[in-house]
N, CA and C of each residue as an Amber inpcrd file, in Angstrom:
protein
   576
   0.8240000  -1.1650000   0.1800000  -0.0050000   0.0630000  -0.0120000
   0.9400000   1.0660000   0.1260000   0.2450000   2.1090000   0.8260000
   0.8900000   3.3480000   0.6650000   2.2010000   3.6260000   1.3280000
   2.5550000   2.6510000   2.4160000   3.8960000   2.3360000   3.1530000
   4.9770000   2.2490000   2.0660000   4.3730000   1.1700000   1.3740000
   5.3010000   0.6390000   0.1880000   5.8420000   1.7000000  -0.5240000
   4.6830000   2.4190000  -1.3370000   5.1420000   3.5430000  -2.1000000
   5.9930000   4.5810000  -1.7430000   5.5240000   4.8630000  -0.2750000
   6.3590000   6.0720000   0.2130000   7.9300000   5.3840000   0.4700000
   8.1510000   4.1620000   0.8380000   9.4690000   3.5710000   0.8890000
  10.2060000   3.5180000  -0.3710000   9.5340000   3.3460000  -1.4550000
  10.2410000   3.4010000  -2.7770000  10.6220000   4.8470000  -3.0400000
   9.5790000   5.6330000  -2.8630000  10.0610000   7.1250000  -3.1070000
  11.4170000   7.5990000  -2.2810000  11.2820000   7.2050000  -0.8720000
  12.4490000   7.5060000  -0.1890000  13.6920000   6.8180000  -0.6600000
  13.6790000   5.6360000  -1.0370000  14.7620000   4.9760000  -1.6620000
  15.3130000   5.7300000  -2.6840000  14.5410000   6.0380000  -3.7500000
  14.9810000   6.7060000  -4.7230000  15.4930000   8.2200000  -4.3650000
  14.9080000   8.7500000  -3.6350000  15.4820000  10.1010000  -3.2000000
  16.8240000  10.0950000  -2.6320000  16.9270000   8.8730000  -1.7360000
  18.4090000   8.8730000  -1.1070000  19.3580000   8.5460000  -2.1910000
  18.9810000   7.5110000  -3.2930000  20.0900000   6.9720000  -4.2230000
  20.3010000   8.4220000  -5.1130000  19.4960000   9.2030000  -5.4970000
  19.6500000  10.4150000  -6.1210000  20.3520000  11.4630000  -5.3330000
  19.9800000  11.6580000  -4.1320000  20.7890000  12.4970000  -3.3030000
  22.1570000  12.2510000  -3.0560000  22.4090000  10.8440000  -2.6180000
  23.6590000  10.3410000  -2.6090000  24.7450000  10.6250000  -3.9190000
  24.2760000  10.3020000  -5.0330000  25.0860000  10.3920000  -6.2560000
  25.0420000  11.6310000  -6.8810000  24.2710000  12.6580000  -6.3500000
  24.4380000  14.2190000  -7.0470000  25.3450000  14.6030000  -6.0750000
  25.1470000  14.3900000  -4.5530000  26.3130000  14.8150000  -3.7800000
  27.7930000  14.2140000  -4.0300000  27.9290000  13.0930000  -4.3480000
  28.9740000  12.3990000  -4.5410000  29.8420000  12.9880000  -5.7760000
  29.0770000  13.4580000  -6.8250000  29.4030000  13.7960000  -8.0910000
  29.3150000  15.2260000  -8.1940000  28.9850000  16.1140000  -7.0780000
  28.9820000  17.7240000  -7.0920000  29.9890000  18.3140000  -7.8470000
  31.2790000  17.7990000  -7.6380000  32.1720000  18.7090000  -8.4850000
  32.3070000  18.4330000  -9.7560000  31.5940000  17.4450000 -10.3150000
  31.7660000  16.9550000 -11.7130000  30.4670000  17.4610000 -12.4460000
  29.3410000  17.4050000 -11.8740000  28.1190000  17.6050000 -12.5470000
  27.1830000  18.4750000 -11.6530000  27.0130000  19.5880000 -12.4360000
  26.1190000  20.7270000 -11.7360000  24.6290000  20.2780000 -11.9510000
  23.9670000  19.6810000 -10.9440000  22.8270000  19.2110000 -11.1110000
  21.7400000  20.1970000 -10.2870000  20.6290000  20.7720000 -10.8450000
  19.9130000  21.7320000 -10.3400000  18.7900000  20.9620000  -9.5070000
  18.2210000  21.5730000  -8.7470000  17.2180000  20.9340000  -7.8340000
  15.9710000  20.3090000  -8.6360000  15.6950000  21.1760000  -9.7790000
  14.5560000  20.7740000 -10.8210000  15.1030000  19.2930000 -11.3300000
  16.2880000  19.2310000 -11.6550000  16.9470000  18.1850000 -12.4900000
  16.7510000  16.8740000 -11.3830000  17.2430000  17.1390000 -10.2250000
  17.1060000  16.0860000  -9.1090000  15.6620000  15.4230000  -9.0570000
  14.5680000  16.3600000  -8.9130000  13.3280000  16.0810000  -9.0590000
  12.7600000  15.2730000 -10.4030000  13.5460000  15.8110000 -11.5040000
  13.1390000  14.8780000 -12.5270000  13.7240000  13.6700000 -12.5810000
  14.9570000  13.2660000 -11.9160000  15.7610000  12.0620000 -11.7780000
  14.8190000  11.2300000 -10.8830000  14.4120000  11.9240000  -9.9190000
  13.2920000  11.0510000  -8.9340000  12.0880000  10.8510000  -9.6520000
  11.5890000  11.5420000 -10.2970000  10.2170000  11.0540000 -10.9020000
  10.6380000  10.2920000 -12.1200000  11.5400000  10.0020000 -12.7620000
  11.9040000   9.1810000 -13.7810000  12.1210000   7.6810000 -13.0550000
  13.0390000   7.7990000 -12.1370000  13.1770000   6.6150000 -11.3010000
  11.7880000   5.9620000 -10.8480000  11.1970000   6.8060000 -10.1030000
   9.7410000   6.3370000  -9.5150000   8.8920000   5.8690000 -10.5590000
   8.7760000   6.4550000 -11.6660000   7.6500000   6.4780000 -12.6250000
   8.1480000   4.7720000 -13.3890000   9.5610000   4.6810000 -13.5210000
  10.0030000   3.3870000 -14.2340000   9.7350000   2.3480000 -13.3950000
  10.0900000   2.6460000 -11.8380000  10.0790000   1.6130000 -10.9320000
   8.6300000   1.1010000 -10.7220000   7.7520000   1.9680000 -10.7620000
   6.2830000   1.8030000 -10.4190000   5.8280000   0.8630000 -11.7300000
   6.0510000   1.2500000 -12.9470000   5.7040000   0.4340000 -14.2940000
   6.2990000  -0.9640000 -14.1660000   7.5420000  -1.1340000 -13.9760000
   8.2710000  -2.2610000 -14.0420000   7.5010000  -3.1430000 -12.6040000
   7.1320000  -2.5430000 -11.3920000   6.6220000  -3.2310000 -10.4830000
   5.2000000  -3.7820000 -10.8340000   4.4090000  -2.8380000 -11.3830000
   2.9820000  -3.3610000 -11.7790000   2.8410000  -4.1670000 -13.1460000
   3.8710000  -3.6300000 -13.9710000   3.3120000  -4.2610000 -15.5140000
   4.6680000  -5.1490000 -15.8650000   5.5820000  -4.9880000 -15.3720000
   6.7120000  -5.7870000 -15.9530000   7.2930000  -6.9420000 -15.0730000
   8.5910000  -7.4270000 -15.2950000   9.1650000  -8.4850000 -14.7630000
   9.6450000  -8.1970000 -13.4150000   9.8330000  -6.8610000 -12.8600000
  10.2110000  -6.6820000 -11.7150000  11.5820000  -7.4760000 -11.3660000
  12.5090000  -7.6700000 -12.3480000  13.7960000  -8.0470000 -12.1300000
  14.8290000  -7.1350000 -11.7190000  14.4920000  -5.7580000 -11.9780000
  15.5120000  -4.7220000 -11.5580000  14.8700000  -3.9560000 -10.2310000
  15.6530000  -3.9420000  -9.2000000  15.2600000  -3.5590000  -7.8250000
  14.9380000  -1.8000000  -8.0910000  14.3160000  -1.5150000  -6.9400000
  13.9220000  -0.0590000  -7.3020000  14.8480000   1.0060000  -7.0770000
  15.9040000   0.7710000  -6.2920000  17.0680000   1.7940000  -6.3130000
  17.8030000   1.7470000  -7.6010000  17.6880000   0.6820000  -8.3770000
  18.5060000   0.6430000  -9.7040000  17.7140000   1.5470000 -10.6320000
  16.2160000   1.6930000 -10.4840000  15.4870000   2.6430000 -11.4860000
  15.7890000   3.9890000 -11.0190000  16.1120000   4.2290000  -9.7620000
  16.6780000   5.5850000  -9.3020000  18.0300000   5.8530000  -9.9110000
  19.0120000   4.7630000  -9.9160000  20.1600000   4.8850000 -10.5000000
  20.0500000   5.4090000 -12.0880000  19.1830000   4.6400000 -12.6990000
  18.8150000   4.8250000 -14.0090000  18.2110000   6.1420000 -14.3750000
  17.4290000   6.6170000 -13.4400000  16.8060000   7.9820000 -13.7870000
  18.0240000   9.1890000 -13.5550000  18.8840000   8.7490000 -12.6480000
  20.0610000   9.5750000 -12.4550000  20.7230000   9.6610000 -13.7730000
  21.1650000   8.5380000 -14.3020000  22.0940000   8.4360000 -15.5380000
  21.3880000   8.9520000 -16.6530000  20.0750000   8.7730000 -16.7100000
  19.3650000   9.3120000 -17.8360000  19.5150000  11.0630000 -17.9080000
  19.2290000  11.6590000 -16.8390000  19.5580000  12.9910000 -16.9070000
  20.8240000  13.5590000 -17.0080000  21.8400000  12.8260000 -16.3740000
  23.3450000  13.3040000 -16.3810000  23.8200000  13.1030000 -17.8990000
  23.4530000  11.7500000 -18.4560000  23.9460000  11.6910000 -19.8800000
  23.2140000  12.5150000 -20.7760000  21.7930000  12.9540000 -20.7510000
  21.3180000  13.8910000 -21.6350000  21.7130000  15.2420000 -21.4110000
  22.3060000  15.6270000 -20.1770000  22.7500000  17.0750000 -20.1430000
  24.5120000  16.9800000 -20.2990000  25.1750000  16.0030000 -20.1860000
  26.6670000  15.8370000 -20.3070000  27.1520000  14.8750000 -20.8430000
  26.2350000  14.0870000 -21.6180000  26.9220000  12.9400000 -22.4190000
  28.0660000  12.0440000 -21.8510000  27.6610000  11.7750000 -20.4540000
  28.6370000  11.1110000 -19.6590000  27.7790000  10.1110000 -18.5830000
  28.2160000   8.9670000 -18.5640000  27.5470000   7.8590000 -17.6380000
  28.7310000   7.6550000 -16.6470000  28.6330000   8.1470000 -15.4660000
  29.7190000   8.0220000 -14.4180000  29.9950000   6.3360000 -13.9910000
  31.2360000   6.3120000 -13.9060000  31.6520000   4.7010000 -13.7460000
  30.9830000   4.3100000 -12.3760000  31.2260000   5.3410000 -11.2620000
  30.6260000   4.8330000 -10.1900000  29.1380000   4.3430000  -9.9570000
  28.3730000   5.0470000 -10.7550000  26.8570000   4.4520000 -10.8310000
  26.8220000   3.3900000 -11.5170000  27.5520000   3.2060000 -12.6960000
  27.6370000   1.7950000 -13.4160000  28.1810000   0.7890000 -12.3750000
  29.2030000   0.8240000 -11.7380000  29.6260000  -0.0380000 -10.9430000
  28.5360000  -0.4540000  -9.7660000  27.8720000   0.6200000  -9.3440000
  26.8510000   0.5700000  -8.1870000  25.6260000  -0.5910000  -8.8210000
  25.4660000  -0.3250000  -9.9380000  24.3660000  -1.0200000 -10.6450000
  24.7520000  -2.5580000 -10.6830000  26.0820000  -2.7750000 -11.2700000
  26.6140000  -4.1050000 -11.2740000  26.6940000  -4.6620000 -10.0120000
  27.2300000  -4.0280000  -8.9330000  27.5320000  -4.7840000  -7.6220000
  26.1060000  -5.1430000  -7.1440000  24.9840000  -4.2410000  -7.1500000
  23.8410000  -4.7270000  -6.5880000  23.0380000  -5.6560000  -7.5010000
  23.5400000  -6.0430000  -8.7440000  23.0930000  -7.1130000  -9.2390000
  23.5100000  -8.5200000  -8.8860000  24.4320000  -8.5920000  -7.8310000
  25.0530000  -9.8950000  -7.3650000  23.8740000 -10.8860000  -7.1080000
  23.1560000 -10.5450000  -6.1910000  21.9090000 -11.5260000  -5.7360000
  21.3070000 -12.0770000  -6.9550000  21.1500000 -11.3810000  -7.9660000
  20.2270000 -11.7940000  -9.2510000  21.3020000 -12.7500000 -10.0370000
  22.4590000 -12.3370000 -10.0500000  23.6700000 -13.2130000 -10.8570000
  23.6870000 -14.6960000 -10.0490000  23.6800000 -14.7950000  -8.7620000
  23.8090000 -15.8760000  -7.9370000  22.6940000 -16.7600000  -8.3620000
  21.5340000 -15.8680000  -7.9780000  20.2440000 -16.7500000  -8.2630000
  20.1090000 -17.3820000  -9.4310000  20.7580000 -16.7560000 -10.6460000
  20.3010000 -17.0530000 -12.0020000  21.1970000 -18.5890000 -12.2640000
  22.3000000 -18.6710000 -11.5880000  23.2200000 -20.0390000 -11.8280000
  22.3900000 -21.0900000 -11.0070000  21.3410000 -21.0960000 -10.3050000
  20.4320000 -22.1020000  -9.9930000  19.5430000 -22.5860000 -11.1110000
  19.3290000 -21.7280000 -12.2830000  18.4160000 -22.0960000 -13.2830000
  18.9120000 -23.5940000 -13.9960000  18.0860000 -24.0910000 -14.6810000
  18.4900000 -25.3960000 -15.1500000  19.2070000 -24.9580000 -16.5420000
  19.0960000 -23.9990000 -17.2140000  19.7710000 -23.9310000 -18.5620000
  20.6900000 -22.6520000 -18.4310000  21.7100000 -22.5530000 -19.0200000
  22.6060000 -21.6750000 -19.0900000  22.0730000 -20.2780000 -19.6970000
  20.9670000 -20.3130000 -20.4730000  20.3330000 -19.1680000 -21.0250000
  19.8370000 -18.1530000 -20.2020000  19.4620000 -18.6490000 -18.9750000
  18.8910000 -17.9430000 -17.9260000  20.1450000 -17.4540000 -17.2160000
  21.4960000 -17.7830000 -17.1180000  22.3760000 -16.9880000 -16.4290000
  22.6290000 -15.5130000 -16.7620000  22.3430000 -14.7620000 -16.0730000
  22.4310000 -13.2400000 -16.3200000  24.0220000 -12.8020000 -16.5740000
  24.9530000 -13.6060000 -15.8740000  26.2670000 -12.9680000 -16.2270000
  26.6060000 -13.1640000 -17.4980000  26.2120000 -14.1970000 -18.4120000
  26.2520000 -14.1150000 -19.6890000  25.8160000 -13.1940000 -20.4520000
  24.4160000 -12.5830000 -20.0050000  23.8400000 -11.2780000 -20.4680000
  24.8680000 -10.2130000 -20.5650000  25.1720000  -9.9770000 -19.2100000
  26.0640000  -8.8050000 -19.0830000  27.4740000  -8.9980000 -19.8090000
  28.0600000 -10.1570000 -19.9970000  29.4700000 -10.2150000 -20.7330000
  28.9620000  -9.9210000 -22.2750000  27.8010000 -10.4010000 -22.5090000
  27.5140000 -10.3000000 -24.1810000  27.2010000  -8.8610000 -24.4450000
  26.2970000  -8.2150000 -23.6040000  26.0890000  -6.8450000 -23.8890000
  27.4710000  -5.9050000 -23.8160000  28.1650000  -6.2420000 -22.7490000
  29.5620000  -5.6290000 -22.7130000  30.5710000  -5.8040000 -23.9240000
  30.5040000  -7.0600000 -24.4550000  31.3890000  -7.3190000 -25.6520000
  30.7430000  -6.5310000 -26.8580000  29.5860000  -6.6640000 -27.0710000
  28.6390000  -6.0770000 -28.1090000  29.0030000  -4.4430000 -28.0760000
  28.7000000  -3.8010000 -27.1480000  28.9130000  -2.3420000 -26.8800000
  30.5020000  -1.8390000 -27.0980000  31.1790000  -2.7040000 -26.5630000
  32.8750000  -2.6010000 -26.7610000  33.2160000  -2.7110000 -28.4450000
  32.5300000  -3.4230000 -28.9550000  32.8680000  -3.5520000 -30.3660000
  32.1710000  -2.1310000 -30.9720000  31.2280000  -1.6590000 -30.6560000
  30.7660000  -0.4740000 -30.9130000  31.4480000   0.6330000 -30.6140000
  32.0300000   0.5680000 -29.6030000  33.0210000   1.6760000 -29.0400000
  34.1940000   1.7560000 -29.8500000  34.8290000   0.5700000 -30.2600000
  36.0670000   0.4870000 -30.9610000  35.6700000   0.8280000 -32.5200000
  34.2950000   0.6620000 -33.0230000  34.1750000   1.2380000 -34.2150000
  33.6680000   2.6300000 -34.3090000  33.7840000   3.2200000 -33.0060000
  33.5590000   4.6980000 -33.0600000  31.9510000   5.1500000 -32.8380000
  31.3040000   4.1620000 -32.4010000  29.6200000   4.5470000 -32.5150000
  29.2010000   4.3970000 -31.0940000  29.8940000   4.3450000 -29.8960000
  29.2850000   4.4780000 -28.8690000  30.5570000   4.9870000 -27.6230000
  29.7780000   5.4350000 -26.5760000  30.8910000   5.9130000 -25.6250000
  31.0590000   4.8260000 -24.7430000  32.2200000   4.9750000 -23.8330000
  32.6780000   4.1290000 -22.8510000  31.8450000   3.7980000 -21.6220000
  31.0260000   4.8160000 -21.3130000  30.0330000   4.7050000 -20.5120000
  28.7820000   3.9740000 -20.7000000  28.3920000   3.9550000 -22.1230000
  27.5260000   3.0580000 -22.7310000  27.8090000   1.6770000 -22.4020000
  28.9910000   1.3570000 -22.9090000  29.7900000  -0.0760000 -22.6380000
  29.4280000  -0.6460000 -21.2690000  30.0200000   0.1150000 -20.2820000
  29.7070000  -0.1930000 -18.9510000  28.4320000  -0.4680000 -18.2420000
  27.4130000   0.6790000 -18.7170000  26.1620000   0.5530000 -18.2260000
  25.4560000  -0.6340000 -18.7930000  25.6800000  -0.8230000 -20.0280000
  24.6850000  -1.9980000 -20.6020000  25.3650000  -3.2840000 -20.1070000
  26.6680000  -3.4320000 -19.8790000  27.2310000  -4.5500000 -19.2370000
  26.6990000  -4.8800000 -17.9340000  26.5440000  -3.7100000 -16.9210000
  25.8940000  -3.7620000 -15.8100000  24.2880000  -4.0790000 -15.7990000
  23.5420000  -3.5600000 -16.6980000  22.2380000  -3.8200000 -16.8230000
  21.9730000  -5.2410000 -17.3890000  23.0130000  -5.7610000 -18.0900000
  22.8730000  -7.0630000 -18.6520000  22.6950000  -8.2000000 -17.5160000
  23.2530000  -7.5550000 -16.3110000  23.3720000  -8.5390000 -15.2990000
  21.9010000  -8.8260000 -14.4910000  21.2070000  -8.3210000 -15.0350000
  19.7510000  -8.4090000 -14.6300000  18.7810000  -9.1610000 -15.2950000
  19.2530000  -9.2950000 -16.6590000  18.3930000 -10.0940000 -17.3190000
  18.8320000 -11.3420000 -17.8850000  18.1460000 -12.4120000 -18.1980000
  18.5460000 -13.8120000 -18.7720000  19.2090000 -13.3510000 -20.3010000
  19.8260000 -14.4820000 -20.7370000  20.4780000 -14.2180000 -21.9160000
  19.2770000 -14.0160000 -23.1510000  18.1650000 -14.7450000 -22.9410000
  17.3010000 -14.7030000 -24.1710000  16.8310000 -13.2020000 -24.2120000
  16.9800000 -12.3440000 -23.1440000  16.2950000 -10.8770000 -23.2210000
  17.3320000 -10.2020000 -24.0950000  18.3810000 -10.5320000 -24.2660000
  19.4750000  -9.4710000 -24.8740000  19.2450000  -8.9400000 -26.2100000
  18.6430000  -9.8700000 -27.2550000  18.0660000  -9.3170000 -28.4830000
  16.8960000  -8.2430000 -28.1890000  16.0520000  -8.3700000 -27.4060000
  15.2460000  -7.4590000 -26.8820000  15.6600000  -6.1860000 -26.2500000
  16.7550000  -6.2810000 -25.5130000  17.2120000  -5.1120000 -25.0520000
  17.9730000  -4.3370000 -25.9980000  18.5970000  -5.1330000 -26.9120000
  19.2330000  -4.3570000 -28.0660000  18.3060000  -3.7170000 -29.1320000
  17.1800000  -4.3880000 -29.4280000  16.0350000  -3.8670000 -30.2960000
  15.6520000  -2.5350000 -29.7090000  15.1710000  -2.6970000 -28.2300000
  14.2170000  -1.4600000 -27.9600000  15.3310000  -0.3200000 -27.6440000
  16.5000000  -0.7310000 -27.1830000  17.6600000   0.5450000 -27.0050000
  17.8430000   1.0340000 -28.1800000  18.0260000   0.2600000 -29.2380000
  18.4490000   1.1780000 -30.4400000  17.4270000   1.7840000 -30.9470000
  16.2740000   1.0800000 -31.1840000  14.9550000   1.7780000 -31.7150000
  14.6810000   3.0220000 -30.8860000  14.6190000   3.0860000 -29.8350000
  14.3770000   4.1770000 -28.7940000  15.4980000   5.3800000 -29.2150000
  16.8840000   4.7800000 -29.2680000  18.0970000   5.5460000 -29.7080000
  17.7600000   6.1840000 -30.8460000  17.6010000   5.3630000 -32.0200000
  17.5010000   6.1070000 -33.4390000  16.2990000   7.0420000 -33.3850000
  15.0740000   6.9290000 -32.6960000  14.0030000   7.9830000 -32.7010000
  14.7160000   9.1260000 -32.1710000  15.3620000   9.0010000 -30.9970000
  15.8410000  10.2500000 -30.4070000  16.8470000  10.9020000 -31.2290000
  17.6220000  10.0070000 -31.9930000  18.5570000  10.7440000 -32.9350000
  17.9260000  11.5800000 -34.0610000  16.8720000  10.7880000 -34.6230000
  16.0520000  11.3900000 -35.6350000  15.2400000  12.8350000 -35.1950000
  14.7990000  13.0220000 -34.1510000  14.3280000  14.0480000 -33.5470000
  15.6030000  15.1750000 -33.2670000  16.6260000  14.6560000 -32.7470000
  17.8170000  15.4590000 -32.6820000  18.2140000  16.1450000 -33.6670000
  18.0230000  15.4140000 -34.7210000  18.7020000  15.8970000 -36.0620000
  17.8470000  17.2150000 -36.8310000  16.5670000  17.1650000 -36.0780000
  15.5950000  18.3660000 -36.5300000  15.9620000  19.6890000 -35.8300000
  16.8660000  19.6540000 -34.6970000  17.1720000  20.8650000 -34.1450000
  18.2340000  21.7910000 -34.9670000  18.3710000  22.9720000 -34.6080000
  19.1010000  23.9400000 -35.3420000  20.6010000  23.6460000 -35.1550000
  21.3540000  23.7410000 -35.9900000  22.9780000  23.6670000 -35.9090000
  23.2920000  22.2160000 -35.5180000  22.4870000  21.3590000 -35.9680000
  22.9880000  19.8500000 -35.8240000  23.2010000  19.1720000 -37.2120000
  24.4800000  18.3830000 -37.0560000  24.6340000  17.6050000 -38.4050000
  24.9050000  16.2950000 -37.9960000  25.1270000  15.5120000 -38.9920000
  25.1230000  13.9090000 -38.7890000  26.2630000  13.7690000 -37.9760000
  27.3800000  14.6090000 -37.8630000  28.5350000  14.2530000 -37.3160000
  28.4790000  14.8540000 -35.5660000  27.1240000  15.6230000 -35.5950000
  27.1070000  16.0370000 -34.0440000  26.8950000  14.8670000 -33.0760000
  27.3480000  14.9610000 -31.9330000  27.3190000  13.8400000 -31.0270000
  26.1820000  14.0470000 -29.9020000  25.5150000  13.0030000 -29.6130000
  24.4080000  13.2810000 -28.7600000  24.2400000  12.0220000 -28.0900000
  23.7010000  11.9860000 -26.8270000  23.6830000  11.1480000 -25.6000000
  22.7800000   9.9100000 -26.0870000  23.3030000   8.6800000 -25.9550000
  22.5230000   7.7110000 -26.3880000  22.0880000   6.8560000 -25.1980000
  22.5220000   6.9880000 -24.1300000  22.2140000   6.4140000 -22.8280000
  20.5130000   6.5190000 -22.5910000  20.0630000   7.6800000 -22.8920000
  18.6140000   7.9200000 -22.3500000  17.8350000   6.7160000 -23.2120000
  18.2640000   6.8630000 -24.5500000  17.4630000   5.8710000 -25.3260000
  17.6820000   4.2950000 -24.8870000  18.8870000   3.8430000 -24.4230000
  19.2600000   2.4600000 -23.8090000  18.5230000   2.3150000 -22.5410000
  18.3980000   3.4700000 -21.8130000  17.5250000   2.9980000 -20.5350000
  16.1970000   3.0180000 -20.8730000  15.5280000   3.7870000 -21.6500000
  14.0420000   3.4610000 -22.0090000  14.1300000   2.2060000 -22.7560000
  14.8490000   1.7510000 -23.2860000  14.8680000   0.1800000 -23.9780000
  14.9150000  -0.7760000 -22.9170000  15.6680000  -0.4750000 -21.6640000
  15.7780000  -1.3250000 -20.5140000  14.3010000  -1.3700000 -20.0040000
  13.4580000  -0.4000000 -19.8070000  12.4770000  -0.3930000 -19.4030000
  11.1550000  -1.0570000 -20.3820000  11.3940000  -0.9550000 -21.5430000
  10.3800000  -1.6310000 -22.3760000  10.6790000  -3.0560000 -22.4360000
  12.1160000  -3.5270000 -22.2340000  12.1950000  -4.7780000 -22.2760000
  11.5970000  -5.4140000 -20.9050000  11.7110000  -4.7640000 -19.8910000
  11.3290000  -5.1660000 -18.6450000   9.8710000  -5.4300000 -18.5490000
   9.0190000  -4.3750000 -19.2020000   7.5740000  -4.2570000 -19.3700000
   6.9680000  -5.6030000 -20.4320000   7.7520000  -5.7640000 -21.5020000
   7.1600000  -6.6130000 -22.3760000   7.8180000  -8.0110000 -22.4120000
């Protein structure tokens, strides 16, 4: 009920507060942006809780809300946040090894996504933060969800890129944040 929702909101507020203070010298985040992070984390978490697979913990949605705003503003995905997402996946990774088939092992998803995005990084199409974030996010999903994660992440990313191209002073060589599209793709994968 209401107590659980309040706990979720407080958890996300705590996560956003901790990381905005931890990176206060690196990223200037306004109070409005903090509320946007909290809102995104809470909305994504509630959608996943009610409609999705609930494989991702509520604080992780708060971290993804944080990453979405920071990446949109600075085109960076901080290593400390990605590492936190990976470490918090440890119980899911351990539990996945108890499944009867290796396709359910989430560590394989993390490795597969990390390698896939590392190749894109070497080809010049992705940033290092995207590589680390998707490797960490992969730890929450079984291997058979990797194609869906890639499809939704790239579909939303391409739609974002197309709308970005309609802005003034933007060319095909202009860089933009791909992380928000990948994060929304994670939500869509969890919901479907």
